Biopython code that builds the backbone (N, CA, C, O; Angstrom):
import numpy as np
from Bio.PDB.StructureBuilder import StructureBuilder

atoms = [
    (1, "MET", "N", (20.942, 14.545, -6.056)),
    (1, "MET", "CA", (20.667, 13.948, -4.771)),
    (1, "MET", "C", (19.642, 14.766, -3.985)),
    (1, "MET", "O", (18.786, 14.203, -3.303)),
    (2, "LYS", "N", (19.732, 16.114, -4.082)),
    (2, "LYS", "CA", (18.774, 16.960, -3.374)),
    (2, "LYS", "C", (17.353, 16.724, -3.878)),
    (2, "LYS", "O", (16.401, 16.745, -3.097)),
    (3, "LYS", "N", (17.211, 16.499, -5.186)),
    (3, "LYS", "CA", (15.880, 16.254, -5.741)),
    (3, "LYS", "C", (15.286, 14.976, -5.181)),
    (3, "LYS", "O", (14.092, 14.929, -4.887)),
    (4, "LEU", "N", (16.106, 13.928, -5.028)),
    (4, "LEU", "CA", (15.630, 12.662, -4.476)),
    (4, "LEU", "C", (15.181, 12.841, -3.034)),
    (4, "LEU", "O", (14.131, 12.331, -2.645)),
    (5, "VAL", "N", (15.958, 13.556, -2.244)),
    (5, "VAL", "CA", (15.608, 13.810, -0.846)),
    (5, "VAL", "C", (14.305, 14.594, -0.761)),
    (5, "VAL", "O", (13.448, 14.278, 0.064)),
    (6, "LEU", "N", (14.146, 15.610, -1.599)),
    (6, "LEU", "CA", (12.916, 16.388, -1.599)),
    (6, "LEU", "C", (11.723, 15.540, -2.022)),
    (6, "LEU", "O", (10.637, 15.664, -1.456)),
    (7, "LEU", "N", (11.923, 14.684, -3.010)),
    (7, "LEU", "CA", (10.841, 13.807, -3.460)),
    (7, "LEU", "C", (10.432, 12.853, -2.347)),
    (7, "LEU", "O", (9.240, 12.661, -2.107)),
    (8, "LEU", "N", (11.398, 12.256, -1.668)),
    (8, "LEU", "CA", (11.083, 11.339, -0.570)),
    (8, "LEU", "C", (10.387, 12.064, 0.574)),
    (8, "LEU", "O", (9.475, 11.513, 1.189)),
    (9, "ALA", "N", (10.801, 13.278, 0.863)),
    (9, "ALA", "CA", (10.142, 14.063, 1.908)),
    (9, "ALA", "C", (8.706, 14.377, 1.504)),
    (9, "ALA", "O", (7.800, 14.299, 2.334)),
    (10, "PHE", "N", (8.490, 14.729, 0.244)),
    (10, "PHE", "CA", (7.144, 15.016, -0.240)),
    (10, "PHE", "C", (6.261, 13.782, -0.141)),
    (10, "PHE", "O", (5.113, 13.869, 0.293)),
    (11, "VAL", "N", (6.793, 12.638, -0.541)),
    (11, "VAL", "CA", (6.024, 11.392, -0.496)),
    (11, "VAL", "C", (5.636, 11.075, 0.939)),
    (11, "VAL", "O", (4.488, 10.712, 1.197)),
    (12, "SER", "N", (6.563, 11.204, 1.871)),
    (12, "SER", "CA", (6.241, 10.865, 3.252)),
    (12, "SER", "C", (5.233, 11.859, 3.847)),
    (12, "SER", "O", (4.394, 11.461, 4.655)),
    (13, "LEU", "N", (5.297, 13.128, 3.468)),
    (13, "LEU", "CA", (4.362, 14.113, 3.997)),
    (13, "LEU", "C", (2.977, 13.997, 3.377)),
    (13, "LEU", "O", (1.976, 14.307, 4.023)),
    (14, "SER", "N", (2.918, 13.552, 2.126)),
    (14, "SER", "CA", (1.634, 13.521, 1.443)),
    (14, "SER", "C", (1.034, 12.120, 1.368)),
    (14, "SER", "O", (0.039, 11.910, 0.673)),
    (15, "ALA", "N", (1.622, 11.170, 2.070)),
    (15, "ALA", "CA", (1.129, 9.789, 2.012)),
    (15, "ALA", "C", (-0.301, 9.718, 2.543)),
    (15, "ALA", "O", (-0.712, 10.476, 3.421)),
    (16, "SER", "N", (-1.016, 8.793, 1.980)),
    (16, "SER", "CA", (-2.399, 8.583, 2.362)),
    (16, "SER", "C", (-2.514, 8.255, 3.851)),
    (16, "SER", "O", (-1.606, 7.666, 4.438)),
    (17, "ALA", "N", (-3.628, 8.639, 4.447)),
    (17, "ALA", "CA", (-3.844, 8.367, 5.865)),
    (17, "ALA", "C", (-4.065, 6.887, 6.119)),
    (17, "ALA", "O", (-3.936, 6.442, 7.259)),
    (18, "GLY", "N", (-4.386, 6.128, 5.120)),
    (18, "GLY", "CA", (-4.582, 4.696, 5.276)),
    (18, "GLY", "C", (-5.861, 4.221, 4.618)),
    (18, "GLY", "O", (-6.771, 4.995, 4.323)),
    (19, "TYR", "N", (-5.890, 2.933, 4.404)),
    (19, "TYR", "CA", (-7.004, 2.316, 3.699)),
    (19, "TYR", "C", (-7.244, 0.953, 4.317)),
    (19, "TYR", "O", (-6.314, 0.155, 4.431)),
    (20, "ARG", "N", (-8.459, 0.676, 4.713)),
    (20, "ARG", "CA", (-8.806, -0.628, 5.266)),
    (20, "ARG", "C", (-9.770, -1.300, 4.289)),
    (20, "ARG", "O", (-10.814, -0.747, 3.943)),
    (21, "SER", "N", (-9.400, -2.495, 3.858)),
    (21, "SER", "CA", (-10.219, -3.229, 2.896)),
    (21, "SER", "C", (-11.376, -3.927, 3.607)),
    (21, "SER", "O", (-11.433, -3.946, 4.837)),
    (22, "TYR", "N", (-12.287, -4.494, 2.840)),
    (22, "TYR", "CA", (-13.435, -5.199, 3.401)),
    (22, "TYR", "C", (-13.011, -6.358, 4.293)),
    (22, "TYR", "O", (-13.685, -6.654, 5.280)),
    (23, "SER", "N", (-11.903, -7.017, 3.961)),
    (23, "SER", "CA", (-11.451, -8.160, 4.755)),
    (23, "SER", "C", (-10.836, -7.716, 6.076)),
    (23, "SER", "O", (-10.612, -8.542, 6.961)),
    (24, "GLY", "N", (-10.563, -6.433, 6.219)),
    (24, "GLY", "CA", (-9.971, -5.919, 7.440)),
    (24, "GLY", "C", (-8.483, -5.661, 7.343)),
    (24, "GLY", "O", (-7.892, -5.133, 8.285)),
    (25, "ASP", "N", (-7.855, -6.022, 6.222)),
    (25, "ASP", "CA", (-6.438, -5.732, 6.045)),
    (25, "ASP", "C", (-6.240, -4.227, 5.887)),
    (25, "ASP", "O", (-7.096, -3.534, 5.338)),
    (26, "SER", "N", (-5.115, -3.736, 6.370)),
    (26, "SER", "CA", (-4.810, -2.312, 6.325)),
    (26, "SER", "C", (-3.671, -2.035, 5.362)),
    (26, "SER", "O", (-2.694, -2.781, 5.295)),
    (27, "TYR", "N", (-3.815, -0.954, 4.622)),
    (27, "TYR", "CA", (-2.833, -0.554, 3.627)),
    (27, "TYR", "C", (-2.573, 0.940, 3.758)),
    (27, "TYR", "O", (-3.378, 1.684, 4.318)),
    (28, "GLN", "N", (-1.448, 1.352, 3.236)),
    (28, "GLN", "CA", (-1.142, 2.776, 3.203)),
    (28, "GLN", "C", (-1.909, 3.464, 2.079)),
    (28, "GLN", "O", (-2.301, 4.623, 2.211)),
    (29, "TYR", "N", (-2.123, 2.752, 0.972)),
    (29, "TYR", "CA", (-2.716, 3.362, -0.219)),
    (29, "TYR", "C", (-3.941, 2.604, -0.708)),
    (29, "TYR", "O", (-4.011, 1.378, -0.618)),
    (30, "ASP", "N", (-4.902, 3.355, -1.224)),
    (30, "ASP", "CA", (-6.067, 2.806, -1.919)),
    (30, "ASP", "C", (-5.720, 2.805, -3.405)),
    (30, "ASP", "O", (-5.684, 3.860, -4.038)),
    (31, "MET", "N", (-5.466, 1.626, -3.958)),
    (31, "MET", "CA", (-4.997, 1.541, -5.333)),
    (31, "MET", "C", (-6.098, 1.805, -6.350)),
    (31, "MET", "O", (-5.823, 1.856, -7.549)),
    (32, "ASN", "N", (-7.334, 1.973, -5.902)),
    (32, "ASN", "CA", (-8.416, 2.374, -6.800)),
    (32, "ASN", "C", (-8.436, 3.892, -6.987)),
    (32, "ASN", "O", (-9.110, 4.399, -7.884)),
    (33, "ASP", "N", (-7.707, 4.609, -6.150)),
    (33, "ASP", "CA", (-7.638, 6.060, -6.220)),
    (33, "ASP", "C", (-6.412, 6.453, -7.050)),
    (33, "ASP", "O", (-5.298, 6.055, -6.709)),
    (34, "PRO", "N", (-6.586, 7.221, -8.128)),
    (34, "PRO", "CA", (-5.449, 7.568, -8.996)),
    (34, "PRO", "C", (-4.307, 8.282, -8.262)),
    (34, "PRO", "O", (-3.138, 8.027, -8.552)),
    (35, "TYR", "N", (-4.627, 9.162, -7.327)),
    (35, "TYR", "CA", (-3.580, 9.860, -6.581)),
    (35, "TYR", "C", (-2.776, 8.879, -5.725)),
    (35, "TYR", "O", (-1.545, 8.886, -5.752)),
    (36, "ASP", "N", (-3.484, 8.034, -4.964)),
    (36, "ASP", "CA", (-2.792, 7.045, -4.137)),
    (36, "ASP", "C", (-1.944, 6.112, -4.997)),
    (36, "ASP", "O", (-0.823, 5.763, -4.628)),
    (37, "ARG", "N", (-2.486, 5.716, -6.138)),
    (37, "ARG", "CA", (-1.747, 4.813, -7.033)),
    (37, "ARG", "C", (-0.447, 5.464, -7.510)),
    (37, "ARG", "O", (0.584, 4.797, -7.593)),
    (38, "SER", "N", (-0.489, 6.752, -7.822)),
    (38, "SER", "CA", (0.728, 7.437, -8.269)),
    (38, "SER", "C", (1.724, 7.589, -7.117)),
    (38, "SER", "O", (2.932, 7.497, -7.336)),
    (39, "MET", "N", (1.246, 7.815, -5.911)),
    (39, "MET", "CA", (2.132, 7.921, -4.745)),
    (39, "MET", "C", (2.788, 6.570, -4.442)),
    (39, "MET", "O", (3.962, 6.513, -4.076)),
    (40, "TYR", "N", (2.031, 5.498, -4.595)),
    (40, "TYR", "CA", (2.562, 4.149, -4.363)),
    (40, "TYR", "C", (3.702, 3.845, -5.332)),
    (40, "TYR", "O", (4.666, 3.174, -4.966)),
    (41, "GLN", "N", (3.596, 4.334, -6.560)),
    (41, "GLN", "CA", (4.616, 4.052, -7.580)),
    (41, "GLN", "C", (5.989, 4.583, -7.192)),
    (41, "GLN", "O", (6.998, 4.046, -7.650)),
    (42, "VAL", "N", (6.061, 5.615, -6.365)),
    (42, "VAL", "CA", (7.351, 6.174, -5.960)),
    (42, "VAL", "C", (7.697, 5.852, -4.505)),
    (42, "VAL", "O", (8.688, 6.363, -3.983)),
    (43, "ASP", "N", (6.901, 5.019, -3.850)),
    (43, "ASP", "CA", (7.139, 4.674, -2.445)),
    (43, "ASP", "C", (7.742, 3.268, -2.364)),
    (43, "ASP", "O", (7.022, 2.271, -2.319)),
    (44, "ALA", "N", (9.067, 3.210, -2.346)),
    (44, "ALA", "CA", (9.764, 1.920, -2.330)),
    (44, "ALA", "C", (9.452, 1.121, -1.065)),
    (44, "ALA", "O", (9.391, -0.108, -1.114)),
    (45, "GLY", "N", (9.257, 1.796, 0.055)),
    (45, "GLY", "CA", (8.954, 1.109, 1.307)),
    (45, "GLY", "C", (7.621, 0.369, 1.240)),
    (45, "GLY", "O", (7.518, -0.773, 1.689)),
    (46, "ALA", "N", (6.612, 1.011, 0.686)),
    (46, "ALA", "CA", (5.296, 0.376, 0.551)),
    (46, "ALA", "C", (5.371, -0.817, -0.393)),
    (46, "ALA", "O", (4.764, -1.857, -0.137)),
    (47, "GLN", "N", (6.113, -0.668, -1.481)),
    (47, "GLN", "CA", (6.261, -1.766, -2.433)),
    (47, "GLN", "C", (7.006, -2.943, -1.799)),
    (47, "GLN", "O", (6.677, -4.100, -2.060)),
    (48, "MET", "N", (7.998, -2.650, -0.978)),
    (48, "MET", "CA", (8.747, -3.717, -0.288)),
    (48, "MET", "C", (7.845, -4.454, 0.703)),
    (48, "MET", "O", (7.913, -5.679, 0.803)),
    (49, "ARG", "N", (6.996, -3.717, 1.438)),
    (49, "ARG", "CA", (6.074, -4.379, 2.377)),
    (49, "ARG", "C", (5.144, -5.320, 1.632)),
    (49, "ARG", "O", (4.879, -6.429, 2.096)),
    (50, "ASP", "N", (4.646, -4.887, 0.478)),
    (50, "ASP", "CA", (3.765, -5.745, -0.312)),
    (50, "ASP", "C", (4.499, -6.982, -0.808)),
    (50, "ASP", "O", (3.972, -8.092, -0.734)),
    (51, "MET", "N", (5.707, -6.796, -1.309)),
    (51, "MET", "CA", (6.478, -7.916, -1.833)),
    (51, "MET", "C", (6.743, -8.945, -0.729)),
    (51, "MET", "O", (6.596, -10.146, -0.954)),
    (52, "TYR", "N", (7.131, -8.483, 0.450)),
    (52, "TYR", "CA", (7.431, -9.374, 1.561)),
    (52, "TYR", "C", (6.176, -10.102, 2.035)),
    (52, "TYR", "O", (6.202, -11.320, 2.213)),
    (53, "ASN", "N", (5.092, -9.382, 2.240)),
    (53, "ASN", "CA", (3.878, -9.979, 2.800)),
    (53, "ASN", "C", (3.126, -10.858, 1.812)),
    (53, "ASN", "O", (2.443, -11.793, 2.229)),
    (54, "ASN", "N", (3.231, -10.587, 0.531)),
    (54, "ASN", "CA", (2.564, -11.445, -0.454)),
    (54, "ASN", "C", (3.205, -12.822, -0.511)),
    (54, "ASN", "O", (2.540, -13.804, -0.841)),
    (55, "GLY", "N", (4.479, -12.900, -0.196)),
    (55, "GLY", "CA", (5.175, -14.178, -0.264)),
    (55, "GLY", "C", (5.196, -14.952, 1.028)),
    (55, "GLY", "O", (5.341, -16.174, 1.004)),
    (56, "SER", "N", (5.056, -14.281, 2.164)),
    (56, "SER", "CA", (5.285, -14.965, 3.434)),
    (56, "SER", "C", (4.070, -15.040, 4.352)),
    (56, "SER", "O", (4.146, -15.692, 5.393)),
    (57, "ASN", "N", (2.979, -14.415, 4.018)),
    (57, "ASN", "CA", (1.843, -14.326, 4.919)),
    (57, "ASN", "C", (0.615, -14.952, 4.251)),
    (57, "ASN", "O", (-0.076, -14.295, 3.472)),
    (58, "ALA", "N", (0.348, -16.227, 4.561)),
    (58, "ALA", "CA", (-0.743, -16.956, 3.906)),
    (58, "ALA", "C", (-2.104, -16.322, 4.186)),
    (58, "ALA", "O", (-2.948, -16.254, 3.292)),
    (59, "GLY", "N", (-2.325, -15.857, 5.414)),
    (59, "GLY", "CA", (-3.597, -15.215, 5.747)),
    (59, "GLY", "C", (-3.815, -13.956, 4.929)),
    (59, "GLY", "O", (-4.928, -13.687, 4.477)),
    (60, "HIS", "N", (-2.765, -13.194, 4.740)),
    (60, "HIS", "CA", (-2.858, -11.980, 3.931)),
    (60, "HIS", "C", (-3.158, -12.339, 2.478)),
    (60, "HIS", "O", (-3.934, -11.645, 1.822)),
    (61, "GLN", "N", (-2.560, -13.401, 1.970)),
    (61, "GLN", "CA", (-2.807, -13.807, 0.585)),
    (61, "GLN", "C", (-4.282, -14.130, 0.372)),
    (61, "GLN", "O", (-4.864, -13.726, -0.634)),
    (62, "LEU", "N", (-4.889, -14.852, 1.308)),
    (62, "LEU", "CA", (-6.304, -15.189, 1.190)),
    (62, "LEU", "C", (-7.164, -13.928, 1.259)),
    (62, "LEU", "O", (-8.078, -13.758, 0.452)),
    (63, "ASN", "N", (-6.879, -13.046, 2.214)),
    (63, "ASN", "CA", (-7.631, -11.792, 2.325)),
    (63, "ASN", "C", (-7.504, -10.966, 1.056)),
    (63, "ASN", "O", (-8.481, -10.374, 0.597)),
    (64, "ARG", "N", (-6.305, -10.924, 0.488)),
    (64, "ARG", "CA", (-6.074, -10.134, -0.727)),
    (64, "ARG", "C", (-6.908, -10.682, -1.888)),
    (64, "ARG", "O", (-7.468, -9.914, -2.670)),
    (65, "GLN", "N", (-6.986, -12.003, -1.997)),
    (65, "GLN", "CA", (-7.802, -12.606, -3.054)),
    (65, "GLN", "C", (-9.272, -12.266, -2.861)),
    (65, "GLN", "O", (-9.966, -11.938, -3.824)),
    (66, "LEU", "N", (-9.752, -12.342, -1.622)),
    (66, "LEU", "CA", (-11.145, -11.984, -1.337)),
    (66, "LEU", "C", (-11.415, -10.522, -1.660)),
    (66, "LEU", "O", (-12.427, -10.185, -2.274)),
    (67, "ASP", "N", (-10.501, -9.660, -1.241)),
    (67, "ASP", "CA", (-10.661, -8.222, -1.495)),
    (67, "ASP", "C", (-10.680, -7.922, -2.985)),
    (67, "ASP", "O", (-11.515, -7.146, -3.450)),
    (68, "GLN", "N", (-9.777, -8.521, -3.730)),
    (68, "GLN", "CA", (-9.713, -8.253, -5.166)),
    (68, "GLN", "C", (-10.976, -8.726, -5.869)),
    (68, "GLN", "O", (-11.371, -8.150, -6.883)),
    (69, "GLY", "N", (-11.615, -9.769, -5.346)),
    (69, "GLY", "CA", (-12.889, -10.220, -5.889)),
    (69, "GLY", "C", (-13.993, -9.196, -5.692)),
    (69, "GLY", "O", (-14.997, -9.211, -6.404)),
    (70, "MET", "N", (-13.806, -8.298, -4.714)),
    (70, "MET", "CA", (-14.778, -7.233, -4.439)),
    (70, "MET", "C", (-14.234, -5.872, -4.879)),
    (70, "MET", "O", (-14.687, -4.829, -4.409)),
    (71, "TYR", "N", (-13.255, -5.900, -5.789)),
    (71, "TYR", "CA", (-12.641, -4.677, -6.347)),
    (71, "TYR", "C", (-12.007, -3.801, -5.276)),
    (71, "TYR", "O", (-12.031, -2.574, -5.369)),
    (72, "GLN", "N", (-11.440, -4.442, -4.262)),
    (72, "GLN", "CA", (-10.696, -3.751, -3.216)),
    (72, "GLN", "C", (-9.215, -3.961, -3.494)),
    (72, "GLN", "O", (-8.746, -5.099, -3.481)),
    (73, "ASN", "N", (-8.486, -2.916, -3.738)),
    (73, "ASN", "CA", (-7.059, -3.017, -4.017)),
    (73, "ASN", "C", (-6.306, -2.044, -3.145)),
    (73, "ASN", "O", (-6.459, -0.829, -3.265)),
    (74, "GLY", "N", (-5.486, -2.593, -2.263)),
    (74, "GLY", "CA", (-4.664, -1.753, -1.402)),
    (74, "GLY", "C", (-3.199, -1.931, -1.756)),
    (74, "GLY", "O", (-2.807, -2.940, -2.344)),
    (75, "GLY", "N", (-2.405, -0.955, -1.398)),
    (75, "GLY", "CA", (-0.960, -1.017, -1.596)),
    (75, "GLY", "C", (-0.246, -0.506, -0.370)),
    (75, "GLY", "O", (-0.701, 0.440, 0.272)),
    (76, "GLY", "N", (0.871, -1.126, -0.041)),
    (76, "GLY", "CA", (1.624, -0.745, 1.148)),
    (76, "GLY", "C", (1.011, -1.385, 2.383)),
    (76, "GLY", "O", (0.586, -0.693, 3.308)),
    (77, "TYR", "N", (0.970, -2.720, 2.388)),
    (77, "TYR", "CA", (0.336, -3.495, 3.458)),
    (77, "TYR", "C", (0.922, -3.160, 4.825)),
    (77, "TYR", "O", (2.140, -3.067, 4.979)),
    (78, "TYR", "N", (0.055, -2.980, 5.814)),
    (78, "TYR", "CA", (0.454, -2.790, 7.211)),
    (78, "TYR", "C", (0.080, -4.022, 7.995)),
    (78, "TYR", "O", (-1.040, -4.517, 7.872)),
    (79, "ASP", "N", (1.009, -4.534, 8.811)),
    (79, "ASP", "CA", (0.683, -5.650, 9.708)),
    (79, "ASP", "C", (-0.312, -5.202, 10.765)),
    (79, "ASP", "O", (-1.295, -5.889, 11.045)),
    (80, "ASN", "N", (-0.048, -4.062, 11.336)),
    (80, "ASN", "CA", (-0.941, -3.487, 12.366)),
    (80, "ASN", "C", (-1.259, -2.068, 11.973)),
    (80, "ASN", "O", (-0.348, -1.274, 11.739)),
    (81, "TYR", "N", (-2.494, -1.738, 11.898)),
    (81, "TYR", "CA", (-2.917, -0.408, 11.478)),
    (81, "TYR", "C", (-3.087, 0.481, 12.678)),
    (81, "TYR", "O", (-3.442, 1.651, 12.535)),
]
sb = StructureBuilder()
sb.init_structure("model")
sb.init_model(0)
sb.init_chain("A")
sb.init_seg("    ")
for serial, (resi, resn, name, xyz) in enumerate(atoms, 1):
    if name == "N":
        sb.init_residue(resn, " ", resi, " ")
    sb.init_atom(name, np.array(xyz, "f"), 0.0, 1.0, " ", f" {name:<3s}", serial, name[0])
structure = sb.get_structure()
């Protein structure tokens, strides 16, 4: 249990400062960056935000498609940056 707490503390302290895609959407992680991508893999909160917003936010879905067409990949979507 102590290892999990330490890992979560490390993830929260070392999380990316943020990433804004060309469409203007804001994310916690730049998924084109290997370090950010590895941090996203252990950040359950960021993954939950993506799962929720991909299913319920039509505007975000369109922006995400546009961004991916320009090789912009973010993870850990923020409603307000």
